[in-house]
C-alpha atoms as one frame of an Amber mdcrd trajectory, in Angstrom:
protein
  88.943 216.739 133.775  87.972 214.952 136.999  87.620 211.694 135.060  91.159
 212.088 133.655  92.525 212.633 137.164  90.705 209.534 138.393  92.226 207.456
 135.572  95.706 208.731 136.351  95.198 207.965 140.034  94.118 204.416 139.233
  97.059 203.993 136.855  99.571 205.088 139.469  98.152 203.111 142.402 100.250
 200.527 144.180  98.042 197.447 143.928  99.131 193.941 144.916 101.422 192.183
 142.407  99.803 189.995 139.785 100.840 187.099 137.604 102.174 188.191 134.239
  99.332 188.364 131.726  99.604 187.783 128.023 100.190 191.172 126.486  98.486
 190.190 123.193  95.151 189.660 124.964  95.039 193.304 125.992  95.770 195.209
 122.823  95.761 193.026 119.731  92.792 194.824 118.134  93.360 195.908 114.564
  96.618 196.723 112.839  99.579 198.183 114.722  99.014 201.893 115.139  95.484
 201.479 116.542  96.914 201.317 120.030  99.871 202.632 121.980 101.061 201.224
 125.275 101.372 204.233 127.593 102.218 202.529 130.877 102.596 199.003 132.169
 103.637 197.689 135.556 102.647 194.793 137.821  99.362 196.541 138.690  98.000
 198.111 135.499  98.323 198.391 131.761  97.293 201.713 130.184  96.614 201.871
 126.446  95.674 204.750 124.163  93.479 203.452 121.361  92.572 205.293 118.157
  90.262 203.765 115.556  89.968 205.747 112.302  86.558 206.709 110.847  84.679
 203.813 109.200  87.242 201.234 110.376  86.170 197.853 111.758  87.862 195.752
 114.415  87.632 191.958 114.168  85.929 189.825 116.810  88.249 189.849 119.839
  88.307 189.296 123.592  88.391 192.290 125.927  89.691 192.083 129.482  87.902
 194.075 132.209  88.933 197.732 132.095  88.139 201.366 132.712  87.622 203.402
 129.532  88.085 207.171 129.350  86.790 208.652 126.106  89.054 211.375 124.683
  86.758 212.286 121.785  83.086 211.953 120.896  82.395 208.530 119.368  79.626
 206.868 117.370  80.107 203.139 116.836  78.538 199.709 116.489  79.313 196.867
 118.897  78.665 193.329 117.586  78.639 190.231 119.786  79.093 186.508 119.018
  75.389 185.776 119.665  74.429 188.133 116.819  73.441 191.062 119.049  74.325
 194.443 117.521  74.203 197.732 119.446  74.672 201.245 118.124  76.467 203.318
 120.777  77.539 206.935 121.315  79.988 208.411 123.835  81.033 211.967 124.626
  84.596 213.177 125.224  85.246 212.943 128.964  82.867 209.995 129.549  84.298
 207.215 131.699  82.959 203.676 132.009  83.733 200.174 133.241  83.834 197.464
 130.563  83.495 193.864 131.740  85.221 190.883 130.148  83.592 190.166 126.803
  84.062 189.197 123.180  83.004 191.673 120.513  83.748 193.347 117.184  83.418
 197.050 116.557  82.941 199.580 113.812  83.534 203.312 114.006  80.544 204.712
 112.099  81.498 208.305 112.897  83.276 210.834 110.699  86.118 211.323 113.205
  88.532 208.897 114.904  87.386 207.095 118.064  89.961 207.870 120.726  90.053
 206.510 124.256  92.341 205.390 127.056  91.897 201.868 128.438  93.145 201.110
 131.951  93.428 197.359 132.529  93.766 196.540 136.210  95.673 193.306 136.543
  94.207 190.597 138.778  95.518 190.365 142.314  96.462 186.709 142.739  99.012
 185.019 145.010 102.358 184.111 143.499 102.638 180.521 142.274 104.336 178.186
 144.718 104.247 180.634 147.597 102.238 179.305 150.552  99.674 181.668 152.081
 100.808 183.585 155.157  99.675 181.963 158.412  99.209 183.802 161.658 100.958
 182.016 164.558  98.519 179.939 166.570  96.083 179.320 163.663  95.536 176.090
 161.777
């Protein structure tokens, strides 16, 4: 329960505005229905992702994100260099996932369900000069 509250706090924070990111890069894994956009603003994008038992996701890029597991999961992660890892998570687990490219397979008998919180990069607006303090060069 504490992990869920932490995710909601992160999702509702007022972070600095970011450049618009390509929506397809965040949640284009698998057929429509695998993911649902829950919340999006200039600071975060929150997705609920559900992958049915024995389903595979194609090789895809993942942006950095916080993951909150809603159900127990047993899956295989495959990477472009040929590395394969069998993984398990418990409902309520939370983790940070760095930028990467991978494919997945739900090898469990139940759906994999998790919330992904993508924190958008804090970058200055294009064309806007940085703020200067009077008397500095």
